[in-house]
Structure formats: C-alpha cells, structure tokens
N, CA and C atoms as a LAMMPS dump frame, in Angstrom:
ITEM: TIMESTEP
0
ITEM: NUMBER OF ATOMS
204
ITEM: BOX BOUNDS ff ff ff
-5.0000000000000000e+02 5.0000000000000000e+02
-5.0000000000000000e+02 5.0000000000000000e+02
-5.0000000000000000e+02 5.0000000000000000e+02
ITEM: ATOMS id mol type element x y z
1 1 1 N -298.721 263.007 406.335
2 1 2 C -297.336 262.712 406.63
3 1 3 C -297.207 261.233 406.952
4 2 1 N -296.249 260.578 406.348
5 2 2 C -296.032 259.159 406.576
6 2 3 C -295.025 258.987 407.699
7 3 1 N -295.384 258.166 408.67
8 3 2 C -294.493 257.915 409.788
9 3 3 C -293.52 256.788 409.494
10 4 1 N -292.569 256.627 410.392
11 4 2 C -291.609 255.543 410.217
12 4 3 C -292.078 254.309 410.985
13 5 1 N -291.898 253.166 410.367
14 5 2 C -292.292 251.894 410.957
15 5 3 C -291.341 250.829 410.44
16 6 1 N -290.538 250.284 411.326
17 6 2 C -289.599 249.226 410.96
18 6 3 C -289.716 248.112 411.97
19 7 1 N -289.527 246.889 411.494
20 7 2 C -289.537 245.772 412.426
21 7 3 C -288.412 244.811 412.079
22 8 1 N -288.024 244.052 413.084
23 8 2 C -286.977 243.062 412.901
24 8 3 C -287.415 241.799 413.63
25 9 1 N -287.361 240.693 412.934
26 9 2 C -287.759 239.403 413.482
27 9 3 C -286.527 238.512 413.495
28 10 1 N -286.137 238.067 414.696
29 10 2 C -284.964 237.215 414.841
30 10 3 C -285.341 235.914 415.518
31 11 1 N -284.629 234.863 415.154
32 11 2 C -284.807 233.578 415.796
33 11 3 C -285.711 232.665 415.013
34 12 1 N -285.978 231.514 415.612
35 12 2 C -286.882 230.545 415.013
36 12 3 C -287.374 229.596 416.105
37 13 1 N -288.314 228.781 415.767
38 13 2 C -288.865 227.846 416.747
39 13 3 C -289.532 228.56 417.906
40 14 1 N -289.154 228.17 419.118
41 14 2 C -289.763 228.756 420.318
42 14 3 C -289.065 230.026 420.79
43 15 1 N -287.985 230.408 420.137
44 15 2 C -287.229 231.58 420.573
45 15 3 C -287.234 232.636 419.473
46 16 1 N -288.302 233.408 419.426
47 16 2 C -288.442 234.452 418.411
48 16 3 C -288.489 235.807 419.11
49 17 1 N -287.748 236.735 418.582
50 17 2 C -287.725 238.09 419.121
51 17 3 C -288.234 239.03 418.04
52 18 1 N -289.225 239.833 418.392
53 18 2 C -289.774 240.828 417.476
54 18 3 C -289.451 242.208 418.024
55 19 1 N -288.738 242.985 417.233
56 19 2 C -288.429 244.363 417.602
57 19 3 C -289.127 245.307 416.655
58 20 1 N -289.793 246.319 417.202
59 20 2 C -290.517 247.287 416.372
60 20 3 C -290.047 248.687 416.724
61 21 1 N -289.659 249.427 415.712
62 21 2 C -289.291 250.833 415.87
63 21 3 C -290.281 251.658 415.064
64 22 1 N -290.979 252.571 415.741
65 22 2 C -291.922 253.424 415.044
66 22 3 C -291.985 254.778 415.718
67 23 1 N -292.405 255.752 414.96
68 23 2 C -292.542 257.09 415.521
69 23 3 C -293.97 257.283 416.027
70 24 1 N -294.228 258.442 416.593
71 24 2 C -295.538 258.694 417.194
72 24 3 C -296.662 258.723 416.16
73 25 1 N -296.353 259.122 414.937
74 25 2 C -297.377 259.134 413.885
75 25 3 C -297.859 257.712 413.616
76 26 1 N -296.924 256.777 413.475
77 26 2 C -297.288 255.382 413.231
78 26 3 C -297.96 254.76 414.447
79 27 1 N -297.498 255.097 415.642
80 27 2 C -298.107 254.556 416.857
81 27 3 C -299.565 255.001 416.965
82 28 1 N -299.824 256.257 416.683
83 28 2 C -301.2 256.755 416.742
84 28 3 C -302.064 256.123 415.656
85 29 1 N -301.487 255.888 414.483
86 29 2 C -302.231 255.247 413.398
87 29 3 C -302.587 253.811 413.77
88 30 1 N -301.66 253.087 414.389
89 30 2 C -301.956 251.725 414.824
90 30 3 C -303.02 251.714 415.911
91 31 1 N -302.97 252.682 416.797
92 31 2 C -303.998 252.771 417.834
93 31 3 C -305.371 253.021 417.215
94 32 1 N -305.43 253.851 416.182
95 32 2 C -306.709 254.072 415.493
96 32 3 C -307.166 252.817 414.763
97 33 1 N -306.234 252.087 414.189
98 33 2 C -306.564 250.845 413.497
99 33 3 C -307.281 249.876 414.419
100 34 1 N -306.908 249.876 415.68
101 34 2 C -307.54 249.003 416.666
102 34 3 C -309.052 249.193 416.699
103 35 1 N -309.507 250.405 416.441
104 35 2 C -310.956 250.686 416.475
105 35 3 C -311.706 250.036 415.321
106 36 1 N -311.017 249.733 414.232
107 36 2 C -311.668 249.159 413.054
108 36 3 C -311.701 247.636 413.064
109 37 1 N -310.958 247.045 413.98
110 37 2 C -310.885 245.581 414.052
111 37 3 C -312.014 245.066 414.934
112 38 1 N -312.746 244.105 414.441
113 38 2 C -313.822 243.494 415.223
114 38 3 C -313.233 242.36 416.064
115 39 1 N -312.82 242.698 417.275
116 39 2 C -312.169 241.718 418.133
117 39 3 C -313.128 240.608 418.546
118 40 1 N -314.387 240.912 418.677
119 40 2 C -315.365 239.866 419.018
120 40 3 C -315.431 238.826 417.902
121 41 1 N -315.41 239.279 416.658
122 41 2 C -315.413 238.347 415.532
123 41 3 C -314.135 237.51 415.499
124 42 1 N -313.004 238.145 415.78
125 42 2 C -311.744 237.408 415.779
126 42 3 C -311.747 236.343 416.869
127 43 1 N -312.213 236.695 418.053
128 43 2 C -312.254 235.71 419.139
129 43 3 C -313.222 234.572 418.825
130 44 1 N -314.319 234.89 418.137
131 44 2 C -315.254 233.838 417.739
132 44 3 C -314.595 232.897 416.726
133 45 1 N -313.851 233.476 415.777
134 45 2 C -313.18 232.671 414.759
135 45 3 C -312.059 231.808 415.336
136 46 1 N -311.492 232.251 416.46
137 46 2 C -310.363 231.521 417.048
138 46 3 C -310.761 230.697 418.263
139 47 1 N -312.058 230.48 418.456
140 47 2 C -312.488 229.769 419.659
141 47 3 C -311.935 228.349 419.74
142 48 1 N -311.601 227.736 418.619
143 48 2 C -311.01 226.397 418.627
144 48 3 C -309.489 226.435 418.52
145 49 1 N -308.921 227.609 418.645
146 49 2 C -307.472 227.774 418.556
147 49 3 C -307.022 228.69 419.7
148 50 1 N -306.829 228.13 420.889
149 50 2 C -306.526 228.966 422.054
150 50 3 C -305.268 229.818 421.908
151 51 1 N -304.255 229.304 421.215
152 51 2 C -303.033 230.095 421.036
153 51 3 C -303.305 231.333 420.19
154 52 1 N -304.081 231.175 419.121
155 52 2 C -304.417 232.322 418.27
156 52 3 C -305.306 233.308 419.023
157 53 1 N -306.231 232.797 419.826
158 53 2 C -307.1 233.677 420.612
159 53 3 C -306.269 234.489 421.601
160 54 1 N -305.319 233.839 422.249
161 54 2 C -304.451 234.534 423.202
162 54 3 C -303.61 235.599 422.489
163 55 1 N -303.071 235.234 421.315
164 55 2 C -302.281 236.193 420.549
165 55 3 C -303.133 237.398 420.133
166 56 1 N -304.375 237.162 419.751
167 56 2 C -305.274 238.257 419.373
168 56 3 C -305.54 239.174 420.563
169 57 1 N -305.748 238.584 421.726
170 57 2 C -305.977 239.395 422.927
171 57 3 C -304.76 240.247 423.257
172 58 1 N -303.556 239.669 423.131
173 58 2 C -302.33 240.411 423.424
174 58 3 C -302.127 241.533 422.405
175 59 1 N -302.402 241.251 421.135
176 59 2 C -302.273 242.281 420.108
177 59 3 C -303.227 243.429 420.374
178 60 1 N -304.452 243.107 420.747
179 60 2 C -305.443 244.127 421.084
180 60 3 C -304.926 245.009 422.232
181 61 1 N -304.341 244.387 423.249
182 61 2 C -303.807 245.122 424.389
183 61 3 C -302.673 246.044 423.956
184 62 1 N -301.788 245.545 423.11
185 62 2 C -300.664 246.369 422.634
186 62 3 C -301.17 247.571 421.854
187 63 1 N -302.114 247.344 420.968
188 63 2 C -302.647 248.453 420.173
189 63 3 C -303.339 249.482 421.054
190 64 1 N -304.032 249.023 422.094
191 64 2 C -304.675 249.961 423.022
192 64 3 C -303.62 250.791 423.76
193 65 1 N -302.528 250.174 424.154
194 65 2 C -301.482 250.903 424.878
195 65 3 C -300.78 251.928 423.992
196 66 1 N -300.714 251.656 422.69
197 66 2 C -300.12 252.632 421.79
198 66 3 C -300.926 253.92 421.752
199 67 1 N -302.219 253.823 422.024
200 67 2 C -303.08 254.996 421.994
201 67 3 C -303.035 255.841 423.252
202 68 1 N -302.301 255.385 424.243
203 68 2 C -302.246 256.127 425.515
204 68 3 C -301.122 257.123 425.538
C-alpha cells in the first residue's frame, strides 16, 4: 500500500518554511529508511561543512522521532 506524502516549500533566503503532510504508512517508511543511512559516513563527509553536518544531525533526529 502506498502512503500519502506531500510537502510544501515556501519562502526564500533565510526565511524558508517546509511543511510536510504524510500518513502513518509514509512516516513508518521514513523511519525505516533511517536505518539504511550511514550517518557516520555522512558526518565524516560533512566534517568541513558544519551547516550540512548540523542539518544531517537534525534530519536523523526527525527520522528517529517518526519511528516512535
């Protein structure tokens, strides 16, 4: 069964708003996806880019919370 997943990105520059609407099927699928991502490798690749490293850490946290 395919779940619903929609997003809306508004704004530009420093004022960007991301809205995501998804059902429980998609939320659980994203939480499972988190298990396949090598976060240690991503953090190693972004060690010279602190903003990207921070964004990766926040994304990891969001995906973990979707699984709860």
